[in-house]
N, C-alpha and C positions, 0 to 999 in steps of 0.2 A: 282315494281321500275320503269313499262313503264310510267307512273302518272308523271314521274320526266326525259323525252326525246322528246327533241321536233321534232325526225320523223320515223316514223313505222322500220322502215328498221334498224336504231338503235338500235331499243326497240329491234328487234328480235335477232339481233347477240348480245347485253348484256344477253340476256336470255338465249341463245346457249351455249356463251362461260364462263357463271356463272354456268350452265349445267353440264360440264364438268368440268370446275376443283373444283367442291364442294368441293367433298369427301378431295383434295388433304387442301384445306383451313379448313377444320374441323380437320384435326390431327394441325395446328399451329395455334394458336387460334390470334397471333399477325399479320399474314399474313389476316386477317381476319377483324378485326382492320382497318387496314391500309387500304383494302378494300372499309372496310364501307366508311370512309375517303375521300373516291378517291371518291366516287360515288355520296359523297355528295355537293363535289365540283361541279360535272359537269355540272350539270344545272345553275349554274352563264352564266355559257360562251352562253345559248339562249337567240335570241333575243325577245323580248316585244311584245305580238301579238294584235289587235284589237281583243276585250269583246265585246260580245252581249251585257255589264252591261254601253259602252260606254267610256270606258278603257282600257288602254293598259298593259299586265303584259304578266312576263315570269316564269319556272318554273315548273305549272302544268297543262298537260292537262286539265284535268278534269274542271278546273277554266279558262283555256283558253275558252274553247268550252260550260260556261256557264252553265254545265251538276254537279257541284261541290253542292250538299246542296241547292238546288232547295227550296226547300220551308223556310228553311233558309233565305236565301237571303233573301226571300222579308219581312218573318216578319220585318226583317234587315230594310230593307227599309220603310219600317213604325212606327218602332219603330223614323229613322234619321230622318224623317217626326215632330217628337213632340218634339227633343231637340236641345240646343246647342254645346255639343257637344261630341266627341266619346272619351271614353277610349277604349285600346283592349287590354286584357291581354293573352298573346298568341296568340301575333299575325302574328305568324309565316312568308310569304311571303308577305304579308296585302293586300291580297283577302279584307278583307273587311275595310281593312284603303281607300281601294282607292275608294271604295265605297262612305266609307262615305267624303271623298276627291271630288267626283266628286257630291255633294254634298254643297260643297262648308262650311263644318264642319272642325270647327281646332278637329286636334286626336292628340290625345296621344298614342302612343304605345311602349310592352313589350315586346319584344324579345332576350333568351337566347343563343338561339343555332345561331353558325356562319353562318352556311350556307345559312338559312333561310333569315339570318342580310345582308347578300349583294345579295339577292335576294329582299327585302325590299326594300333595297336605292336603288338598280336597277328599280322597277316598280316605285314608287313615283316619282326618276326623272325622266323616260317614260315617266310620265305625265305632265314634269312644274311643283309639288309642290311640291319644296323646301324647302319651307316656308313658308308648312301650316303645317308642322307636328312636333311632338317632338319623338323621339323617343331614346328608354333607353335600351342598349344593358345587362338586367338583368332578371330574372327572379325574381318576388313575392312571398315572402315565412312572416312568422309572425316572423323574422328575420332579422339585416344583418351581412354580411360577404358571406363566399362559400358556397358551395353549389353544389356537383354531381349531375349531371343531365344523366338522361338515355336516351338511343337511338337514332332516327333521324327522322327528316319532320318531318310531323304532325301525329306522333305517338310519338315525345319527354318529357320525363315524370321526374316528381322529384320524382317517386317514383318507388324503385327499384324492378324487373321486372313487370314492368309493361308491360300488353298486350304481353306477352310470350319474352324482350326483354333479349339478352342476358347478362349475369354477365358481360363480358369487355368490353361492349359497353355503355361505360361510359366517362363523364370531368367535371370540372371544370366550373363550372359560378360563377359569381358575384352574392348577392342576398340582396334586401331590401324589406321592405317594403311599400304598398302605401298609408300609413298617413304618409312617410317617407321623400317622391318623392314629394305626391301633396300637403300633410297640407291641407289645406284649399281653398287653389288655388281657386276656383272651386265652394265654395259656393255660393251660390245665385243659379245659371248656374242651366240650367237642362240639368243633361245629362246620356247616354246611356252606360252602362257599356257593353264590352262581355268578355264572361272568356270562353278559351278552354287552360286548362291547366293539361290534363290530370292526372283524379285521385290526383292535388294538391289544390285544391279546401278551403277546411276547412280552412288548412294553411294560405291559402290566406287573409282568408276573419279575421282570426286572427289581420292578419295586416292590417287592415283597418275599425279598432274602430268609428275612425272620420271621417270618407269618407259614411260608412256606416248607421252614424246617421247625415251626412248636413243636407239641408231643401230648396230647393225639394231636394229629399228625389229622387234619382239616378234610374233607368229603369236597373237591368241589367237581360243577358241572360245569362244563365252558365248550364252547363252538370255534371249531380250528379248522378252516377252509383251508381249501385249494386253491382251485384256479378261480373258482364260484365269489361275486361281485369283487374281482382285483379289477384296479385300477388299468383303462387298459395299454399305460406304460407299463405293467409287470406283469402280467398273465399269471403266473400262479407265486404264491405266499412266500416271499422272501422267507419268511418265519415262520413255517412248515413245520421241519424238522429243529428249530433250534425250542417249539413251544412243550415238542415232544419229550427232549430228553433234558428239559428244564424241572418237569417233572421224571423222568427217570433219573435223573442225579441226586434229588433230593429225596430218592426210595420212595414210591408210589407206582402202584398200576394203574394201566389204561384200561378202560372199558366201551365199548360202543354206546350208546342208548338208542335202544328202539325198542321192539318187545321180545327177543330171543337175543340178549348182548354178548360178546361177547369179549375175549381178551385180546386189547393190542397187542400184537409182535413186533417189534423193531425190525424186524427183517423186510417187513411189508411196509412198515414207515418209510425205510432208507430208499429203498424198494422206490418204494411211491415219489422220494427227491429226488435221486437218479435221474427216472423218466419223464416224471413231471406225468404220470398216467393217476390217475388216484383210482385206487382199488375200494378201498375204504367204503363204507354200505352208509356212511353215516356222516356229517359234519358237528356233533356234538356227542362227548365226550364223557365220563366219568371218573376220576380221579381219584386211587385211597391208597390206603399203608400198603405197600407190596406183600405179596403174600395174603391179601384178606381179601372178603370177599363184597362186596359192593351191596347194599341196600335192598340195588334195585334187581336183585339176581331172586 
């Protein structure tokens, strides 16, 4: 919670207040839900501050101070230097969008959570990038319509029970597919697709058949979890193997996102799936056209 308050003293007061009322909130789930919505909306009043990356941003102290995902930021920067278009699926409050816009990359963002969207709008506007980004207030999946979104902030997910999210912390959001929204408009352009959608990756890829196959092949940076954050009733990611196979069957190689990247071997992934023992050192991966070197090496 402290990551979403603009000053330390407000954070301490909020934590003390929450501790005092927590027993009462547990007795009244609707009150908990109201509190969560109130907490999610609070950061919209924060003022954008200069970051070490050269843009202004509000809404998360880690992002404002440059302590958020340092290694990943460096890798995304390298990838951005090798592409023409940035597509951010699960854009949150716009940290990586601002990074791309600061490099003058046309940017497309998808973010379904209203509280995040308001900060995304604010952060883009604070840097004067009104005309350089397209923002779609939807979730991406394998079909169009409505779907429930669980949780909030950086942990919002289309997966019920993701990371222990309470059952009542949910809302309806619109959804579509990447192919429906973007079609073939970026065919011929070099794209970086950054995906951070908390367990819903495979469904999104099922709705991105044409985008996966386009030429040149996009660079994809995506999270693929094993047992981490899965609902208690699931245990291990049921789409783990299918997510990797989707990329392999479309002519991609997978690489680990770490200081010394390595090629992801199919036999290892299949062994992880069979044994449910994850030997992969990371949960973030970059997929590039097969037999090519990824930008982060």
